[in-house]
Structures are given as structure tokens and as C-alpha cells.
C-alpha positions as CSV (number, residue, x, y, z in Angstrom):
1,M,0.0,0.0,0.0
2,T,1.3,3.5,-1.0
3,I,0.0,6.9,-0.1
4,V,0.3,9.1,-3.2
5,L,0.2,12.8,-3.3
6,A,-0.7,14.3,-6.7
7,I,-0.4,18.0,-7.6
8,D,-1.5,19.9,-10.7
9,C,-1.2,23.6,-11.3
10,A,-0.4,23.5,-15.0
11,A,-3.9,24.1,-16.3
12,G,-6.8,26.3,-15.2
13,A,-7.0,24.9,-11.7
14,C,-5.2,24.3,-8.5
15,S,-5.7,20.6,-7.8
16,A,-4.4,17.9,-5.5
17,A,-5.3,14.5,-4.1
18,L,-4.1,12.2,-1.5
19,C,-4.8,8.6,-2.5
20,R,-4.2,5.1,-1.0
21,V,-3.1,2.8,-3.8
22,R,-2.9,-1.0,-3.7
23,N,-2.7,-3.9,-6.1
24,D,-0.5,-2.3,-8.8
25,G,-2.8,0.6,-9.2
26,D,-6.0,-1.4,-9.6
27,D,-7.3,-0.4,-6.1
28,V,-7.3,3.3,-5.6
29,A,-9.0,5.1,-2.7
30,A,-9.2,8.9,-2.8
31,L,-8.6,10.0,0.8
32,A,-8.9,13.7,0.1
33,V,-9.4,15.6,-3.1
34,A,-9.5,19.3,-4.0
35,K,-9.9,21.0,-7.4
36,L,-10.2,24.8,-7.5
37,P,-10.7,26.4,-10.9
38,M,-8.3,29.4,-11.3
39,D,-6.0,31.0,-13.8
40,R,-3.8,32.8,-11.2
41,G,-3.2,32.9,-7.5
42,H,-1.8,29.3,-7.2
43,A,1.0,30.5,-4.9
44,E,-1.3,31.7,-2.2
45,I,-3.7,28.7,-2.4
46,L,-1.6,25.6,-2.9
47,M,0.2,25.0,0.4
48,P,-2.9,25.8,2.6
49,L,-4.9,23.5,0.3
50,L,-2.3,20.7,0.8
51,S,-2.4,21.2,4.5
52,R,-6.2,20.8,4.5
53,L,-6.0,17.7,2.4
54,R,-3.5,16.2,4.8
55,D,-5.8,17.0,7.8
56,T,-8.9,15.6,6.0
57,A,-7.1,12.4,5.1
58,E,-5.5,12.2,8.5
59,V,-2.2,11.5,6.8
60,D,1.2,12.7,8.1
61,W,3.7,14.1,5.6
62,S,6.0,11.3,6.6
63,E,3.5,8.7,5.4
64,I,3.5,9.9,1.8
65,G,5.3,7.3,-0.3
66,L,5.1,8.9,-3.7
67,I,4.7,12.4,-5.1
68,V,3.3,12.9,-8.6
69,A,3.1,16.3,-10.4
70,T,2.3,17.7,-13.8
71,V,5.3,19.3,-15.5
72,G,3.5,21.1,-18.3
73,P,2.9,22.2,-20.9
74,G,0.6,24.8,-19.5
75,S,0.7,28.0,-17.4
76,F,4.3,29.0,-16.9
77,T,3.7,30.3,-13.4
78,G,1.4,27.5,-12.4
79,V,3.9,24.8,-13.5
80,R,6.7,26.4,-11.5
81,I,4.5,26.8,-8.4
82,G,3.3,23.2,-8.5
83,L,6.8,21.8,-9.0
84,S,8.3,23.9,-6.3
85,A,5.8,22.6,-3.8
86,A,6.2,19.0,-5.0
87,R,10.0,19.2,-4.8
88,G,9.9,20.8,-1.4
89,I,7.7,18.1,0.1
90,A,9.8,15.4,-1.6
91,L,13.0,16.9,-0.1
92,A,11.4,17.0,3.4
93,T,9.9,13.5,3.3
94,G,12.3,11.6,1.1
95,A,9.4,10.4,-1.1
96,P,10.3,9.7,-4.7
97,T,8.8,11.9,-7.5
98,V,7.1,11.1,-10.8
99,A,6.6,13.6,-13.6
100,V,3.5,13.5,-15.8
101,Q,2.7,15.7,-18.8
102,S,-0.4,17.7,-18.3
103,L,-1.9,16.8,-21.6
104,E,-1.2,13.1,-21.0
105,A,-2.9,13.3,-17.6
106,I,-6.0,14.8,-19.2
107,A,-6.0,12.1,-21.9
108,A,-5.7,9.4,-19.2
109,G,-9.0,10.6,-17.7
110,V,-10.9,10.4,-21.0
111,R,-12.8,7.1,-21.3
112,V,-12.0,5.9,-24.8
113,G,-13.9,2.8,-26.0
114,E,-11.1,1.8,-28.4
115,P,-7.4,2.8,-28.2
116,S,-7.6,3.8,-31.8
117,T,-10.3,6.4,-31.2
118,P,-8.8,9.8,-32.4
119,L,-8.3,12.2,-29.4
120,L,-7.1,15.7,-29.3
121,V,-6.2,17.3,-26.0
122,A,-5.7,21.1,-26.0
123,L,-5.0,23.8,-23.4
124,D,-5.3,27.5,-24.1
125,S,-1.8,29.0,-24.2
126,R,-3.3,32.5,-23.6
127,R,-1.4,33.6,-26.7
128,G,-4.0,33.0,-29.3
129,D,-3.0,29.4,-29.9
130,A,-3.0,26.1,-27.9
131,Y,-0.8,23.5,-26.4
132,G,-2.1,20.3,-28.1
133,Q,-1.4,16.6,-28.3
134,W,-2.9,14.1,-30.7
135,H,-3.6,10.5,-29.9
136,L,-4.1,8.6,-33.1
137,G,-4.0,4.9,-33.8
138,G,-3.2,4.2,-30.1
139,T,-0.1,6.4,-30.3
140,A,0.4,9.8,-28.6
141,R,2.1,12.4,-30.7
142,P,4.6,14.8,-29.0
143,P,2.9,17.9,-27.5
144,A,3.1,21.0,-29.7
145,V,1.9,24.5,-30.2
146,I,-1.1,24.3,-32.6
147,P,-3.2,27.1,-34.1
148,I,-6.8,27.3,-32.8
149,N,-8.5,28.2,-36.0
150,R,-6.4,26.0,-38.4
151,V,-6.3,22.6,-36.8
152,E,-4.7,19.9,-39.0
153,I,-5.2,16.3,-38.2
154,P,-1.9,14.3,-38.6
155,W,-3.5,11.0,-39.7
156,V,-1.1,8.2,-39.1
157,G,-1.6,6.7,-42.5
158,G,-2.6,9.8,-44.4
159,P,-6.1,10.1,-46.0
160,D,-6.4,6.3,-46.2
161,D,-5.9,5.9,-42.4
162,A,-8.5,3.4,-40.9
163,S,-9.6,6.0,-38.4
164,H,-10.1,8.7,-41.0
165,G,-13.7,10.0,-40.7
166,A,-14.1,8.6,-37.2
167,D,-15.6,10.8,-34.5
168,I,-12.8,12.8,-32.9
169,L,-12.8,13.3,-29.2
170,V,-11.6,16.7,-28.0
171,A,-10.6,17.3,-24.4
172,G,-9.1,20.2,-22.5
173,D,-10.2,23.8,-21.8
174,L,-10.5,24.4,-25.5
175,A,-12.6,21.3,-26.2
176,D,-15.8,23.1,-27.2
177,R,-14.1,25.6,-29.4
178,L,-11.9,23.1,-31.2
179,A,-14.7,20.6,-31.6
180,D,-16.8,23.3,-33.3
181,H,-13.9,24.2,-35.6
182,L,-13.4,20.5,-36.6
183,R,-17.1,20.0,-37.3
184,A,-17.1,23.2,-39.4
185,T,-14.2,21.8,-41.5
186,G,-16.1,18.5,-42.1
187,H,-14.7,16.3,-39.3
188,P,-17.1,14.8,-36.8
189,A,-16.0,15.8,-33.3
190,T,-17.3,15.6,-29.8
191,A,-16.1,17.8,-26.9
192,V,-15.5,15.8,-23.6
193,A,-17.0,17.8,-20.7
194,G,-15.1,18.2,-17.4
195,T,-11.6,17.9,-18.9
196,E,-10.5,21.5,-18.5
197,A,-7.7,20.3,-16.1
198,P,-6.3,16.9,-15.1
199,D,-8.2,14.9,-12.5
200,P,-5.8,14.6,-9.5
201,V,-7.0,11.1,-8.7
202,V,-6.3,10.0,-12.3
203,L,-3.0,11.8,-12.0
204,A,-2.1,9.9,-8.8
205,T,-3.0,6.6,-10.4
206,L,-1.1,7.3,-13.6
207,G,2.0,8.4,-11.7
208,Y,1.9,5.3,-9.4
209,R,1.7,2.9,-12.3
210,R,4.5,4.8,-14.1
211,H,6.7,4.6,-10.9
212,A,5.9,0.8,-10.6
213,G,7.0,0.3,-14.2
214,S,10.0,2.6,-14.6
215,G,10.8,4.1,-11.3
216,P,11.0,7.7,-10.2
217,S,11.6,10.6,-12.5
218,P,12.8,14.2,-11.9
219,L,10.3,17.1,-11.9
220,R,11.6,19.1,-14.8
221,P,9.1,21.6,-16.4
222,I,8.1,21.2,-20.1
223,Y,7.9,24.5,-21.9
224,L,6.9,24.5,-25.6
225,R,7.9,28.2,-26.0
226,P,9.8,30.9,-24.1
227,A,8.1,32.7,-21.2
228,D,6.6,36.2,-21.8
229,A,8.7,37.7,-19.0
230,K,12.1,39.0,-20.0
231,P,15.0,39.8,-17.7
232,A,15.5,43.5,-17.0
233,S,18.2,45.1,-19.1
234,S,21.6,45.3,-17.3
235,R,22.6,48.5,-19.1
236,P,22.9,51.6,-16.9
237,T,19.9,53.9,-16.9
238,G,21.5,57.0,-15.4
239,P,22.6,60.1,-17.2
240,K,25.3,59.7,-19.8
């Protein structure tokens, strides 16, 4: 039995869960869960939220056996805050860490009848485009920056792909918008509700299974583009 702490601040929420996991991840009990929708303010919310979860679950920090966190892509600030908290708790407790991509975590929470069902997961980059990842033919493409109003489907086998023409599932905080766009361009598409951010219980389960299969992994952020913030110029600003 392992107590798993899962943290996500990469998308439009501040989320965490404490779960008890048994039997190789087939038996997962959520001891305490919180998911607060927000675009900013994670720094003020996250640590008090984690303390409340611990009190609700009646779990001591020392009992945590695994820490799972999303590493992006997503909000630059949110990713850094979530990873800072996860690293700090890991350092204090000695618990191993597992990194999970935010788009992958959302995809894991989507119930797909067949692995070959086309799935697009997309999060708003807040720059007029999206961080997106395609799942086609049972294979996940690398996450990338994609245009919102010009979505191209990278069919595995080109126009003759067996899944060509199948209903495309769209998840993430841009699900409705991108599903509308795909339908307008002749592709049947369905937006999956409730997938604006990763489910922390799904995140805990996914991280536990990954740790069981390949061991711990460092919490390194994934950025698909440079941050907006630029360092201040070091040139003198006084009179010449």
C-alpha cells in the first residue's frame, strides 16, 4: 500500500489529491481531493490546500510514499509553483517523485472505447493558440503549439488511415471551441466535458503505475515556448 500525493497547477485549476493505492494501481481510494478552478493565484492557495487535504485524510507528511506532479505544458507560473511545492515536500519527506505531462494526464482521464479512437487534448496558451497533443492509432504524438483556427489532423496513414472519418474526441479547456472548428471543416468531433484540467485522482493513479513500471523521474518543467517575462536590461539607466 502506498500513499500518493498528486499535484497539478499546470492548467486552469489548483488541484491535489491524497490517494491510497494498492494492487499495482487497480485499487485506488481517494482519501482527500480538491480542485479549485483558477487562472492565477496558485502560490497563495496551494500550500494551505495541501495542509487541509492532509488533515482531512489524517495523513502525516512522513506517510507519503510517492509524489506525482504535472510538469506542463501549461501555465508558466502554475507549473513552477506546483513543481516547487512537490520538490519541497519530496525533499522534506524523502518520497520519490514522478513527472507526468499535463496533456497526457487529461487524456488518461478520458474514457475511450477503443485505443484507436482519435483524441485531441488542447489547453489554451493564452497567446492565441493552444498546447495540443494528438492520440491517433493508439499512439500519442509529442505535444506541440497548434493554431486554434487552423487545426490539421496528422492522420497516421494519411487520407487512407483506418480512423479517417471517425468521431474525434476533443478534451481540455479548448474542447468546445476546437470541436466546433473541426465540425465546421467537415470532421465529426465531440467535446469531452469536465476535462479542463487533469483529474488529480487519475494523475495519482497514472503516476503510481509509471513509478511501478520505470521508477522515479525528476520534476523538470516542459515549456513549448519561451516565457513572456524578459529579464531586465543590465545596461545603466542613469545620465550619460
